[in-house]
C-alpha positions as CSV (number, residue, x, y, z in Angstrom):
1,M,42.9,274.3,50.6
2,A,41.3,277.7,49.6
3,E,39.8,276.1,46.5
4,A,38.4,273.3,48.6
5,R,36.7,275.7,50.9
6,A,35.4,277.7,48.0
7,E,33.6,274.7,46.6
8,K,31.7,274.3,49.8
9,I,29.9,277.6,49.5
10,P,26.4,277.3,47.9
11,V,26.3,279.4,44.8
12,Q,23.2,281.1,43.3
13,P,22.7,280.8,39.6
14,I,23.5,284.5,39.0
15,T,26.8,284.4,40.8
16,R,30.1,282.7,40.6
17,I,32.9,282.4,43.2
18,R,36.4,283.4,42.6
19,L,39.5,283.5,44.8
20,R,40.2,286.8,46.5
21,R,43.7,288.1,46.1
22,G,45.6,290.1,48.7
23,T,43.8,289.3,51.9
24,P,45.2,291.7,54.5
25,A,47.5,290.2,57.0
26,G,45.9,289.7,60.4
27,R,42.4,288.9,59.2
28,Q,42.9,285.2,58.9
29,E,41.8,284.4,62.3
30,G,39.0,286.9,62.7
31,P,35.8,285.5,64.1
32,C,32.5,285.8,62.2
33,R,30.9,289.1,63.1
34,V,27.5,287.9,62.0
35,Y,26.9,285.2,64.5
36,G,27.8,287.0,67.6
37,R,31.4,287.1,66.8
38,K,31.7,283.4,67.6
39,K,33.6,280.9,65.5
40,L,31.3,278.3,64.1
41,P,31.9,275.2,61.9
42,Y,32.4,276.3,58.3
43,D,29.1,275.0,57.1
44,S,27.4,277.2,59.6
45,H,28.6,280.3,57.7
46,S,27.1,279.3,54.4
47,D,24.1,281.5,54.8
48,C,25.6,284.3,56.9
49,G,25.2,286.8,54.0
50,R,28.8,287.9,54.4
51,K,30.4,285.8,51.7
52,R,31.6,289.0,50.1
53,N,33.3,290.0,53.3
54,V,36.2,288.7,55.3
55,C,33.7,287.8,58.1
56,C,35.5,284.8,59.5
57,S,38.5,282.6,59.1
58,Y,36.6,280.3,56.7
59,H,35.7,283.0,54.2
60,K,39.0,284.8,54.1
61,D,39.9,283.5,50.7
62,T,36.7,283.9,48.8
63,V,34.4,286.7,47.6
64,M,31.4,287.0,45.5
65,D,31.5,288.9,42.2
66,D,30.8,292.6,42.3
67,E,27.5,292.1,40.7
68,A,26.3,289.6,43.2
69,R,24.9,292.1,45.7
70,S,22.4,294.1,43.6
71,K,21.7,291.4,41.1
72,K,20.2,289.2,43.9
73,M,17.6,292.0,44.2
74,K,17.0,292.9,40.6
75,S,17.9,290.0,38.2
76,G,16.0,286.9,37.2
77,L,12.4,285.9,36.6
78,E,11.4,286.0,40.2
79,K,12.7,289.5,40.7
80,A,10.2,291.1,38.3
81,P,8.2,292.5,41.2
82,H,11.4,294.1,42.6
83,R,12.1,295.6,39.1
84,S,8.6,297.1,39.2
85,L,9.5,299.0,42.3
86,L,12.7,300.2,40.8
87,Y,10.7,301.4,37.7
88,A,8.5,303.3,40.2
89,L,11.6,305.2,41.3
90,G,12.0,306.3,37.7
91,L,14.9,304.1,36.8
92,T,15.4,302.9,33.3
93,R,16.4,299.4,32.3
94,E,19.9,300.8,31.6
95,E,20.2,302.3,35.0
96,M,19.0,299.0,36.6
97,E,21.7,297.1,34.7
98,R,24.4,299.3,36.2
99,P,25.8,298.8,39.8
100,L,23.6,300.4,42.4
101,I,25.6,302.8,44.6
102,G,24.1,304.0,47.9
103,I,24.6,307.6,48.7
104,V,24.3,308.1,52.5
105,N,23.5,311.8,53.0
106,A,23.3,313.3,56.5
107,A,21.9,316.7,55.1
108,S,19.9,318.6,57.7
109,E,18.3,322.0,58.2
110,V,19.2,321.7,61.9
111,V,23.0,321.2,61.8
112,P,25.1,324.0,60.4
113,G,27.8,321.5,59.4
114,H,25.2,319.6,57.3
115,M,23.0,322.3,55.8
116,H,25.0,322.2,52.5
117,L,25.4,318.4,52.1
118,N,22.7,318.1,49.4
119,S,25.0,320.0,47.0
120,L,27.8,317.5,47.8
121,A,25.4,314.6,47.3
122,D,24.5,316.0,43.9
123,A,28.2,316.1,43.0
124,V,28.8,312.6,44.3
125,K,25.9,311.4,42.1
126,A,27.4,313.1,39.1
127,G,30.7,311.3,39.7
128,V,29.0,308.0,40.0
129,R,27.0,308.5,36.8
130,M,30.1,309.6,34.9
131,S,31.8,306.3,35.9
132,G,28.9,304.0,35.0
133,G,27.0,303.6,38.2
134,T,23.4,304.4,39.3
135,P,23.3,306.4,42.5
136,L,20.4,306.1,45.0
137,Q,20.4,308.4,48.0
138,F,19.1,307.7,51.5
139,P,19.3,309.8,54.7
140,A,21.2,309.5,58.0
141,I,20.6,311.5,61.2
142,A,23.1,313.8,62.9
143,V,23.1,315.7,66.2
144,C,24.7,319.2,66.4
145,D,26.7,318.9,69.6
146,G,26.9,322.7,69.9
147,L,23.1,323.0,69.9
148,A,22.8,319.9,72.2
149,M,25.3,321.3,74.7
150,N,24.5,321.9,78.4
151,H,21.0,320.5,78.4
152,E,19.4,317.1,78.2
153,G,19.9,317.0,74.5
154,M,23.6,316.2,75.0
155,R,22.6,312.8,76.5
156,F,21.5,311.8,73.0
157,S,24.7,312.8,71.1
158,L,27.0,309.8,71.8
159,P,24.1,307.2,71.5
160,S,23.4,308.7,68.1
161,R,26.7,307.2,66.9
162,E,25.4,303.6,67.4
163,F,22.0,304.4,65.8
164,I,23.6,305.9,62.8
165,A,25.7,302.8,62.3
166,D,22.8,300.5,62.8
167,S,20.4,302.4,60.5
168,I,22.9,302.5,57.7
169,E,23.6,298.8,58.0
170,I,19.8,298.2,57.8
171,M,19.4,300.3,54.7
172,A,22.4,298.9,52.9
173,R,21.6,295.3,53.6
174,G,17.9,295.7,52.9
175,H,18.6,297.2,49.5
176,A,21.7,295.2,48.3
177,F,23.9,298.1,47.3
178,D,27.0,297.3,45.3
179,A,29.0,300.2,46.9
180,L,28.4,303.2,49.2
181,V,29.5,306.8,49.4
182,F,29.1,308.3,52.9
183,I,28.5,312.0,53.3
184,P,28.8,313.1,57.0
185,N,30.4,316.1,58.7
186,C,29.8,316.6,62.4
187,D,30.8,314.9,65.6
188,K,29.0,311.5,65.9
189,C,28.0,311.2,62.3
190,V,31.5,310.6,61.0
191,P,32.4,307.7,63.4
192,G,28.9,306.3,63.1
193,M,29.3,306.1,59.3
194,L,32.8,304.7,59.6
195,M,31.5,302.0,61.9
196,A,28.8,301.1,59.4
197,M,31.4,301.1,56.6
198,M,33.5,298.5,58.5
199,R,30.5,296.2,59.3
200,L,29.3,296.2,55.7
201,N,32.7,295.9,54.1
202,I,31.7,296.7,50.5
203,P,33.6,299.2,48.3
204,S,33.1,302.6,50.0
205,V,34.4,306.2,50.1
206,L,33.7,308.9,52.7
207,V,33.5,312.5,51.7
208,S,32.7,315.0,54.5
209,G,31.1,318.4,54.3
210,G,34.4,320.2,55.3
211,P,35.2,322.8,58.0
212,M,33.6,326.2,58.6
213,L,35.6,329.3,58.1
214,P,36.5,331.3,61.2
215,G,34.4,334.3,62.0
216,D,35.5,338.0,61.9
217,I,34.6,339.0,65.5
218,G,36.5,342.4,65.5
219,P,39.3,344.4,63.9
220,G,42.0,341.9,63.0
221,K,40.4,339.3,65.3
222,R,39.1,335.8,64.3
223,G,36.9,333.5,66.4
224,D,34.7,330.4,66.4
225,L,32.1,328.7,68.5
226,I,34.5,328.1,71.3
227,T,35.2,331.8,71.5
228,V,31.5,332.4,72.2
229,F,31.4,329.6,74.9
230,E,34.4,331.1,76.7
231,A,32.9,334.6,76.4
232,V,30.0,333.5,78.6
233,G,32.5,333.2,81.5
234,K,33.9,336.6,80.6
235,V,30.4,338.2,80.9
236,R,30.0,336.5,84.4
237,S,33.4,337.8,85.5
238,G,32.6,341.3,84.3
239,A,35.3,341.3,81.6
240,M,32.7,341.6,78.8
241,T,29.2,343.0,78.4
242,E,26.2,341.1,77.2
243,E,26.0,343.4,74.1
244,E,29.6,342.5,73.2
245,L,28.8,338.8,73.6
246,E,25.8,339.0,71.3
247,Y,27.9,340.9,68.7
248,M,30.4,338.0,68.9
249,A,27.7,335.4,68.7
250,E,26.4,336.9,65.4
251,R,29.8,336.7,63.7
252,A,31.7,333.7,65.2
253,C,30.1,331.1,62.9
254,P,29.8,332.7,59.5
255,G,28.1,329.8,57.6
256,C,28.1,326.1,56.7
257,G,30.7,323.6,57.8
258,A,32.0,321.8,60.8
259,C,33.2,324.3,63.5
260,A,36.4,326.0,62.4
261,G,38.9,324.6,64.9
262,M,40.4,321.1,65.6
263,F,37.3,320.0,67.3
264,T,35.7,316.5,67.2
265,A,34.1,316.7,63.7
266,N,37.2,318.1,62.0
267,S,39.4,315.7,64.0
268,M,37.5,312.6,62.7
269,N,37.3,314.0,59.1
270,C,41.1,314.4,59.1
271,L,41.6,310.9,60.6
272,S,39.3,309.4,58.0
273,E,41.6,310.9,55.4
274,T,44.6,309.5,57.3
275,I,43.2,306.0,57.6
276,G,42.6,306.0,53.8
277,V,38.8,305.6,53.5
278,A,38.5,309.3,52.5
279,L,40.3,311.1,49.7
280,P,43.2,313.5,50.3
281,G,41.8,316.9,51.2
282,N,38.8,315.5,53.0
283,G,39.7,316.8,56.4
284,T,40.7,320.4,55.6
285,I,39.2,321.7,52.3
286,P,36.7,324.4,53.5
287,A,33.0,323.7,53.2
288,V,32.4,326.8,51.0
289,S,35.2,326.0,48.5
290,G,34.7,324.8,45.0
291,A,37.4,322.3,45.7
292,R,35.0,320.5,48.1
293,I,32.5,320.0,45.2
294,R,35.3,318.7,43.0
295,L,36.3,316.3,45.9
296,A,32.7,315.0,46.1
297,K,32.6,314.4,42.3
298,T,35.9,312.6,42.5
299,A,34.6,310.5,45.4
300,G,31.7,309.3,43.2
301,M,34.2,308.3,40.5
302,R,36.6,306.6,42.9
303,V,34.0,304.4,44.5
304,M,33.4,302.9,41.0
305,D,37.1,302.3,40.7
306,L,37.1,300.6,44.1
307,L,34.1,298.4,43.0
308,R,35.9,297.4,39.8
309,K,39.1,296.6,41.6
310,N,37.3,295.0,44.6
311,I,39.0,297.2,47.1
312,R,37.0,297.2,50.3
313,P,37.3,299.0,53.7
314,L,38.9,296.0,55.4
315,D,41.6,296.1,52.7
316,I,42.3,299.7,53.8
317,V,41.8,299.5,57.5
318,T,44.7,297.5,58.9
319,P,47.0,297.6,62.0
320,K,49.3,299.8,60.0
321,S,46.6,302.3,59.2
322,I,45.8,302.3,62.9
323,A,49.4,303.5,63.6
324,N,49.1,306.1,60.9
325,A,45.8,307.5,62.3
326,V,47.1,307.7,65.9
327,A,50.4,309.3,64.8
328,V,48.5,312.0,62.9
329,D,46.0,312.4,65.8
330,M,48.9,313.3,68.1
331,A,50.6,315.6,65.6
332,L,47.4,317.6,65.1
333,G,46.3,317.8,68.7
334,C,42.9,316.3,67.9
335,S,39.9,316.1,70.1
336,T,39.9,313.7,73.1
337,N,36.8,312.2,71.5
338,T,39.0,310.4,69.0
339,V,40.0,308.1,71.9
340,L,36.3,307.0,72.0
341,H,35.7,306.9,68.3
342,L,38.8,305.3,66.8
343,P,38.5,302.2,69.1
344,A,34.9,301.8,68.1
345,V,35.6,302.1,64.4
346,F,38.6,299.8,64.4
347,G,36.6,297.4,66.7
348,E,34.0,297.1,63.9
349,A,36.9,296.1,61.6
350,G,37.9,293.3,64.0
351,L,41.0,295.2,65.2
352,K,41.8,296.0,68.8
353,L,42.8,299.6,69.7
354,G,43.4,299.9,73.4
355,L,44.2,303.1,75.3
356,E,47.8,302.1,75.6
357,I,48.3,302.5,71.9
358,F,47.4,306.2,72.1
359,D,49.9,306.7,74.9
360,D,52.7,304.7,73.2
361,V,52.3,306.6,69.9
362,S,52.0,309.9,71.7
363,K,55.4,309.5,73.3
364,K,56.9,309.1,69.8
365,S,54.8,311.4,67.7
366,P,55.5,315.2,68.2
367,N,52.8,317.8,68.4
368,L,53.2,319.9,65.2
369,C,50.0,321.9,65.1
370,K,48.1,324.1,67.5
371,L,44.8,324.8,66.1
372,S,41.8,326.3,68.0
373,P,41.2,325.9,70.9
374,A,44.9,325.2,71.6
375,G,46.2,328.0,69.4
376,K,45.4,330.8,67.0
377,H,45.2,328.8,63.8
378,Y,42.1,327.3,62.1
379,M,41.3,324.5,59.7
380,V,41.5,326.8,56.7
381,D,45.1,327.7,57.8
382,L,45.9,324.0,58.0
383,D,44.5,323.5,54.5
384,N,46.6,326.4,53.1
385,A,49.7,325.0,54.8
386,G,49.4,321.7,52.9
387,G,46.8,319.8,54.9
388,I,47.0,316.3,56.2
389,P,49.4,315.1,53.4
390,A,51.9,317.7,54.6
391,V,51.6,316.5,58.2
392,M,52.1,312.9,57.1
393,T,55.1,313.9,55.1
394,E,56.6,315.6,58.1
395,L,55.9,312.6,60.3
396,D,57.4,310.3,57.7
397,K,60.8,311.9,58.5
398,L,60.6,310.1,61.8
399,G,59.4,306.8,60.3
400,L,55.9,307.2,61.8
401,I,53.9,306.7,58.6
402,N,53.3,303.4,56.9
403,K,53.4,304.4,53.3
404,D,52.4,301.0,51.9
405,C,48.9,301.2,53.2
406,M,46.1,301.0,50.6
407,T,43.7,304.0,50.3
408,A,40.4,304.9,48.6
409,T,42.3,306.4,45.7
410,G,43.3,302.9,44.7
411,K,46.9,303.8,45.5
412,T,49.1,303.5,48.6
413,V,49.7,306.3,51.1
414,G,53.2,306.7,49.7
415,E,52.0,306.9,46.1
416,N,49.4,309.6,47.1
417,L,52.0,311.7,48.9
418,K,54.4,311.5,45.9
419,D,51.7,312.3,43.3
420,M,50.7,315.4,45.4
421,N,54.2,316.5,46.0
422,A,53.0,316.8,49.6
423,R,55.0,319.3,51.6
424,V,54.6,322.0,54.3
425,M,53.7,325.3,52.8
426,N,53.6,327.3,56.1
427,P,55.9,326.2,58.9
428,E,54.1,328.4,61.4
429,V,50.9,326.3,61.0
430,I,52.6,322.9,60.5
431,R,55.9,322.9,62.4
432,S,58.8,320.7,61.4
433,V,59.7,317.6,63.4
434,E,62.9,319.4,64.3
435,N,60.9,322.3,65.8
436,P,57.6,320.8,67.3
437,Y,55.4,322.5,69.8
438,S,56.3,319.5,72.0
439,K,58.1,316.2,71.5
440,Q,55.0,314.3,72.6
441,G,51.6,314.2,70.9
442,G,48.5,316.1,71.8
443,I,46.7,313.4,73.9
444,A,47.9,311.7,77.0
445,I,46.4,308.7,78.8
446,L,46.5,309.0,82.6
447,R,46.2,306.1,85.1
448,G,46.4,305.8,88.8
449,S,44.2,305.2,91.9
450,L,41.5,307.6,90.5
451,A,41.5,306.0,87.0
452,P,42.7,302.4,87.1
453,E,41.4,301.8,83.6
454,G,42.5,305.1,82.3
455,A,41.6,308.8,81.7
456,V,42.1,311.1,78.8
457,V,43.5,314.6,78.6
458,K,44.3,316.9,75.6
459,Q,47.8,317.8,77.0
460,S,48.4,320.2,74.1
461,A,45.7,322.4,75.4
462,V,46.8,322.4,79.1
463,A,48.6,325.3,80.6
464,P,52.2,324.6,81.9
465,E,51.0,325.5,85.4
466,M,48.5,322.6,85.4
467,M,50.7,319.9,84.0
468,C,51.7,318.7,87.5
469,R,49.4,319.9,90.2
470,D,47.6,318.9,93.4
471,V,44.0,320.1,93.4
472,T,41.3,320.2,96.0
473,A,38.2,318.2,95.1
474,R,35.0,320.0,94.6
475,V,32.4,317.3,94.0
476,F,29.3,317.6,91.9
477,E,26.8,314.9,90.9
478,S,25.8,316.5,87.6
479,E,27.1,319.0,85.1
480,E,24.2,321.4,86.0
481,D,25.3,321.7,89.6
482,A,28.9,322.2,88.6
483,M,28.0,324.9,86.1
484,K,26.0,326.8,88.6
485,A,28.9,326.8,91.1
486,I,31.4,328.0,88.5
487,L,29.2,330.9,87.3
488,D,28.3,331.9,90.9
489,G,32.0,332.3,91.6
490,K,32.3,329.4,94.1
491,I,35.2,327.8,92.3
492,K,38.6,329.1,93.3
493,A,42.3,328.7,92.2
494,G,43.6,325.3,93.2
495,D,40.2,323.6,93.0
496,G,39.6,320.4,91.0
497,V,35.9,320.3,89.8
498,V,34.8,316.6,89.9
499,I,31.7,315.9,87.9
500,R,30.5,312.2,88.2
501,Y,27.7,310.0,87.2
502,E,28.0,311.4,83.7
503,G,29.7,308.3,82.0
504,P,28.2,306.3,79.2
505,R,25.9,304.3,81.5
506,G,25.6,306.7,84.4
507,G,24.6,309.7,82.4
508,P,23.3,308.0,80.5
509,G,24.9,309.2,77.3
510,M,28.3,310.5,78.5
511,R,27.7,314.2,78.0
512,E,30.3,316.7,76.8
513,M,31.4,319.2,79.4
514,L,32.2,322.1,77.1
515,S,30.2,324.7,79.0
516,P,31.9,324.3,82.4
517,T,35.4,324.1,80.9
518,A,34.8,327.1,78.7
519,A,33.3,329.0,81.7
520,I,36.4,328.2,83.8
521,T,38.7,329.5,81.0
522,G,36.5,332.6,80.4
523,M,36.6,333.5,84.1
524,G,40.4,333.5,84.0
525,L,40.9,330.2,85.9
526,G,42.3,328.1,83.1
527,K,45.8,328.0,84.6
528,D,44.6,327.2,88.2
529,V,41.5,324.9,88.0
530,A,41.2,321.3,86.7
531,L,38.0,319.6,85.7
532,L,37.8,315.8,86.2
533,T,34.9,313.7,85.0
534,D,33.7,310.2,83.9
535,G,31.9,312.2,81.1
536,R,33.7,313.6,78.1
537,F,34.8,316.8,76.6
538,S,34.2,318.7,73.3
539,G,37.1,318.9,70.9
540,G,36.9,322.6,71.6
541,T,37.7,322.1,75.3
542,N,40.7,324.0,76.6
543,G,42.6,323.6,79.9
544,A,43.2,320.8,82.4
545,A,40.1,318.9,81.4
546,I,40.5,315.2,82.3
547,G,37.7,313.0,81.1
548,H,36.7,309.4,80.4
549,I,37.7,308.4,84.0
550,S,37.2,304.7,84.1
551,P,35.6,302.8,85.7
552,E,32.8,305.3,85.7
553,A,31.0,306.2,88.9
554,A,27.9,304.2,87.9
555,D,30.0,301.1,87.8
556,G,31.5,301.7,91.2
557,G,34.6,303.4,90.0
558,V,36.9,305.2,92.4
559,I,35.6,308.6,91.2
560,A,32.3,307.6,93.1
561,L,34.4,307.6,96.3
562,V,35.8,311.1,96.1
563,H,34.7,313.4,98.9
564,E,34.7,317.2,99.1
565,G,38.1,318.5,100.1
566,D,40.1,315.4,99.0
567,T,43.4,316.0,97.3
568,I,43.9,314.8,93.8
569,H,47.3,314.5,92.3
570,I,47.7,315.3,88.6
571,D,51.0,314.5,86.8
572,I,50.4,314.6,83.0
573,P,54.1,314.2,82.0
574,N,54.3,311.0,84.1
575,R,50.8,309.9,83.1
576,K,49.5,309.8,86.7
577,L,46.1,310.6,88.2
578,D,45.8,309.7,91.9
579,L,43.3,310.2,94.7
580,L,45.4,310.9,97.8
581,V,43.3,308.9,100.2
582,D,44.6,305.8,101.9
583,E,43.3,302.4,101.1
584,A,41.7,301.9,104.5
585,E,39.6,305.0,104.1
586,L,38.6,304.1,100.5
587,A,37.5,300.6,101.8
588,K,35.2,302.3,104.3
589,R,33.8,304.6,101.6
590,R,33.2,301.7,99.2
591,A,31.4,299.7,101.8
592,A,29.0,302.7,102.4
593,L,28.6,303.6,98.7
594,V,25.1,303.6,97.3
595,V,25.1,304.3,93.6
596,P,22.1,306.6,92.9
597,K,19.5,305.4,90.5
598,K,18.6,308.0,88.0
599,D,15.1,308.1,86.8
600,C,15.5,308.2,83.0
601,P,12.2,308.9,81.2
602,Y,13.6,308.2,77.7
603,P,13.3,304.6,76.4
604,V,16.1,305.1,73.9
605,L,18.5,306.1,76.7
606,R,17.4,303.3,79.0
607,R,18.2,300.8,76.2
608,Y,21.6,302.5,75.5
609,A,22.5,302.4,79.2
610,Y,21.8,298.6,79.2
611,L,23.9,297.9,76.1
612,V,26.8,300.3,76.4
613,S,30.3,299.3,77.6
614,S,33.1,301.3,79.2
615,A,34.6,304.5,77.8
616,A,37.9,302.6,78.0
617,N,37.0,300.5,75.0
618,G,35.3,303.3,73.0
619,G,31.8,303.2,74.6
620,R,30.7,300.6,72.0
621,Y,27.8,298.3,72.6
622,K,28.6,295.1,74.6
623,E,29.0,291.9,72.6
624,I,25.8,289.9,72.5
């Protein structure tokens, strides 16, 4: 039957069709993602341009030869004009004859996490050339969430994820690359590149810029960006002077790399390694280390191996790798933003990742690490303790790691762990499964009358006093209003700061609320005040910060019906988040609700608000 279907595909003179071996389980019924994710008659797929990919149930058994992609751009009589343009780039005939490898480089003089990526790109190119490929670099954008925080710039951060994915797809398809190496580092750039990787489904490796080292902010004291954010609250409360704050600001971020704790960027880089699309060490090797350069060279060599072996992202990203990623996510105490990004990435791979999976795995996967902001350790400590392979080895003792999953090394997870002799080198940084920080993972999904479709909290960073608590609602229609009230001392112990109309559509852009949560902690209220929002939080957020409340206020969610002085019941151990207002009163409020219309002057955000879906499914664009 497979042979019969293969014969129906039109073949260009420079290509041949061969049977694809080892199609991952679960892809057989996947709909075509080119024609609006709709199943069409087989003949309708003949020109979809995804014959190389497992784009639909009809193409699952066939692929084009590796050379088919770039040769359709550079080979044959009619492609002489194309070759003239490649000659203009300085390519020799020999370089043209080799596979063309796209190097997606997010280097920037704006983002500290990206300012060194050109050196990594050079190393990747060296690895590609050593293994017989021709590297061609093109750029990608990236927003520094720290610099965008607490002003209108943050509205553009989450939308940038979709634009990164779209722009890479445009470049890769427009120039017929045979394979790709992705070089991101910071928050939205990593998931954006992963989303593009899944869509394109050509041999690919991701190699990030690596984490920043912590700063020396005083005798025997280390800190990072979050230390500075929290210090703002200390200045307002009188616990620190402005001169002390500026001294700290000068030293907290000592150089290049993604901020030093387990924030969103490092969370996603660690999970890229866990999923298998990045090499071991990707998540934890410091940005300034020579090992990071060696990793980049190896990534260039490995992508050529993947090309030769025809191992593609959808061979690596499977339901089993989902389970691995979520288990490690919980063990590390990763950013709550992973609950947005992983569903979006896996969704592009045709795999469903609902909020319930995070909660189910969290109940089984212990929290083994407490890195900043939850604890005193940093990414460099995790690397020295054995990194992600050590964490996976520890989780394997509980049967939580699928070791037969394929990875970008060309080997399985189990083979990688064995080759590395992966083990915990420092049990203070990576605790054993017999002695975890908690028996449950770092993230919890809450549901209830206030969040029928779910809300997210980083429970590993919540004080025991706030795990089960009734709070009094203090309602704000924007982050700016809430921040002013916090810094003016108007928020007291027992309050629940509600910030609404900051969701994906209502913001628009779903801003991070790092500034208000850091101010609450810095003012000494972290054990007594909760913050609840349909927006999101930084991976650096500490305390009872409950975000992604869905449906969001702009969609008429219950959070839009909260009044000043209402009681909100928080029960993290039992996964409950309830507004203690009776149904009759809620019905009256809903009948009187008028959703405010924000005047958004930015065309890009207006388009985003029109296209974006709920945070409950990753804030991806709606299906069209």
